[in-house]
C-alpha positions as CSV (number, residue, x, y, z in Angstrom):
1,X,-7.7,-82.9,29.6
2,X,-4.9,-81.2,31.5
3,X,-5.2,-80.6,35.2
4,X,-3.5,-77.8,36.9
5,X,-1.2,-78.6,39.8
6,X,-0.6,-76.0,42.5
7,X,2.9,-74.7,42.7
8,X,3.2,-76.0,46.2
9,X,1.5,-79.0,47.6
10,X,-1.5,-77.9,49.7
11,X,-1.2,-78.7,53.3
12,X,-3.9,-80.9,54.7
13,X,-6.5,-79.4,56.9
14,X,-5.2,-81.2,59.9
15,X,-2.0,-79.1,60.0
16,X,-3.9,-76.1,61.5
17,X,-5.9,-78.1,64.0
18,X,-4.0,-77.0,67.0
19,X,-4.1,-73.2,66.2
20,X,-7.6,-72.5,65.2
21,X,-10.0,-72.4,68.1
22,X,-7.6,-73.8,70.6
23,X,-8.0,-71.9,73.9
24,X,-4.6,-72.8,75.2
25,X,-2.8,-70.9,72.5
26,X,-2.8,-67.1,73.0
27,X,-2.4,-65.0,69.9
28,X,0.1,-62.1,70.2
29,X,-1.5,-58.8,71.2
30,X,-0.9,-55.7,69.2
31,X,-1.2,-52.3,70.9
32,X,-3.3,-50.1,68.7
33,X,-2.9,-46.4,69.4
34,X,-6.2,-44.7,69.6
35,X,-6.6,-41.2,68.7
36,X,-6.5,-39.0,71.8
37,X,-9.8,-37.5,72.6
38,X,-10.0,-34.0,73.8
39,X,-10.5,-34.7,77.4
40,X,-11.5,-31.5,79.0
41,X,-14.1,-30.0,81.2
42,X,-17.6,-30.0,79.7
43,X,-18.0,-26.4,80.6
44,X,-15.2,-25.6,78.1
45,X,-17.1,-27.6,75.4
46,X,-20.2,-25.5,76.1
47,X,-18.2,-22.2,76.1
48,X,-16.6,-23.0,72.7
49,X,-20.0,-24.0,71.3
50,X,-21.6,-20.8,72.5
51,X,-18.7,-18.8,71.0
52,X,-19.2,-20.5,67.7
53,X,-23.0,-19.9,67.7
54,X,-22.5,-16.2,68.7
55,X,-19.9,-15.6,66.0
56,X,-22.1,-17.1,63.3
57,X,-25.1,-15.1,64.5
58,X,-23.0,-11.9,64.6
59,X,-21.8,-12.3,61.0
60,X,-25.2,-13.3,59.7
61,X,-26.7,-10.1,61.3
62,X,-24.0,-7.9,59.8
63,X,-24.6,-9.4,56.4
64,X,-28.4,-8.9,56.7
65,X,-28.0,-5.3,57.7
66,X,-25.5,-4.6,55.0
67,X,-27.8,-6.2,52.4
68,X,-30.8,-4.2,53.6
69,X,-29.0,-0.8,53.9
70,X,-25.6,-0.7,52.2
71,X,-24.6,2.7,53.7
72,X,-25.7,1.9,57.3
73,X,-22.3,1.2,58.7
74,X,-20.7,4.2,56.9
75,X,-23.3,6.5,58.4
76,X,-22.8,5.0,61.8
77,X,-19.0,5.5,61.6
78,X,-19.1,9.1,60.4
79,X,-22.0,10.3,62.6
80,X,-19.9,11.3,65.5
81,X,-17.0,12.9,63.6
82,X,-16.3,16.5,64.6
83,X,-13.4,17.2,62.3
84,X,-13.2,16.6,58.5
85,X,-12.3,13.2,57.2
86,X,-9.6,14.7,54.9
87,X,-7.0,16.4,57.1
88,X,-5.5,18.2,54.0
89,X,-7.5,21.4,53.3
90,X,-7.2,22.1,49.6
91,X,-8.9,25.5,49.5
92,X,-11.6,27.6,51.0
93,X,-13.8,30.4,49.7
94,X,-14.8,33.5,51.7
95,X,-18.5,34.1,52.0
96,X,-19.7,37.3,50.4
97,X,-23.0,38.7,49.4
98,X,-25.3,36.0,48.2
99,X,-26.0,37.3,44.7
100,X,-26.3,33.8,43.1
101,X,-22.7,33.7,41.9
102,X,-20.3,31.0,43.1
103,X,-18.0,32.1,45.9
104,X,-14.3,32.5,44.9
105,X,-11.3,32.9,47.1
106,X,-9.9,36.4,47.6
107,X,-6.4,36.8,46.2
108,X,-4.0,38.9,48.3
109,X,-1.2,40.5,46.2
110,X,1.9,42.2,47.4
111,X,1.2,45.1,45.1
112,X,-1.5,45.8,42.5
113,X,-0.3,45.0,38.9
114,X,0.2,47.8,36.5
115,X,-1.1,47.8,32.9
116,X,2.6,47.3,31.7
117,X,2.7,44.0,33.8
118,X,0.1,42.3,31.5
119,X,0.8,40.3,28.4
120,X,-1.7,38.8,26.0
121,X,-1.3,35.0,25.9
122,X,-4.2,34.1,23.6
123,X,-7.4,35.6,22.2
124,X,-10.2,33.2,21.2
125,X,-14.0,33.3,20.7
126,X,-14.6,36.6,22.5
127,X,-12.3,35.6,25.4
128,X,-8.7,36.1,26.2
129,X,-5.9,34.8,28.4
130,X,-3.8,37.5,30.0
131,X,-0.7,36.9,32.2
132,X,1.3,38.8,34.7
133,X,4.5,37.5,36.4
134,X,2.4,35.8,39.1
135,X,-1.1,35.2,37.7
136,X,-3.0,34.0,34.7
137,X,-6.4,35.6,33.9
138,X,-9.2,34.3,31.6
139,X,-11.3,37.3,30.7
140,X,-14.3,38.3,28.5
141,X,-16.1,41.6,28.0
142,X,-17.3,42.8,31.4
143,X,-14.6,41.1,33.4
144,X,-12.8,43.4,36.0
145,X,-9.0,43.1,36.2
146,X,-6.7,44.6,38.9
147,X,-4.8,47.5,37.5
148,X,-6.7,47.4,34.1
149,X,-10.3,47.9,35.2
150,X,-13.3,46.6,33.2
151,X,-12.7,44.8,29.9
152,X,-14.6,46.8,27.3
153,X,-13.7,45.1,24.0
154,X,-11.7,42.1,22.8
155,X,-10.6,42.0,19.1
156,X,-9.1,38.8,17.7
157,X,-6.3,39.4,15.1
158,X,-3.5,37.3,13.6
159,X,-0.9,39.1,15.7
160,X,-2.5,38.2,19.0
161,X,-5.4,40.6,19.2
162,X,-6.2,43.7,21.1
163,X,-8.0,44.1,24.5
164,X,-9.5,47.5,25.4
165,X,-10.1,48.1,29.1
166,X,-11.2,51.1,31.1
167,X,-7.6,52.0,32.1
168,X,-5.5,50.8,29.2
169,X,-5.4,49.1,25.8
170,X,-3.3,45.9,25.4
171,X,-2.0,44.9,22.0
172,X,-0.5,41.6,20.8
173,X,3.2,41.1,19.9
174,X,2.8,42.1,16.2
175,X,0.9,45.3,16.8
């Protein structure tokens, strides 16, 4: 049987006799840096704690209100507005007699168009598109046009069609 020998001869136990447990020998001291504690006034600790609790309570309250009524804060913000939210006004309509029809803006022209100012753009399904140099009109039988009067008939033909009004008759390009 083979016995294993240590690489170095083991020191006898008596070699450490003077070091272990000997009160005359003082071990070197090592300074251990401790983590600095936040040394401050206890009132500051209480104030920071109250701020934390108040912040959490505020956000929990906001979340509960938003969950219960999703439009609450929108209504609250817009309740006191006196001017419109959108500063760009895109169009207004004048109020006329309430005959059930939708209100439309009143167009102001420099001069009334003459029948010769109108051109037929397209005729389709009993309706027509007419154009002047400044405006485009979609008309059907019964429509009233400035300078032409009431539309009496619309005839669709291969050449663009014919539109008969109370003041004139318009024909397409091929007529």
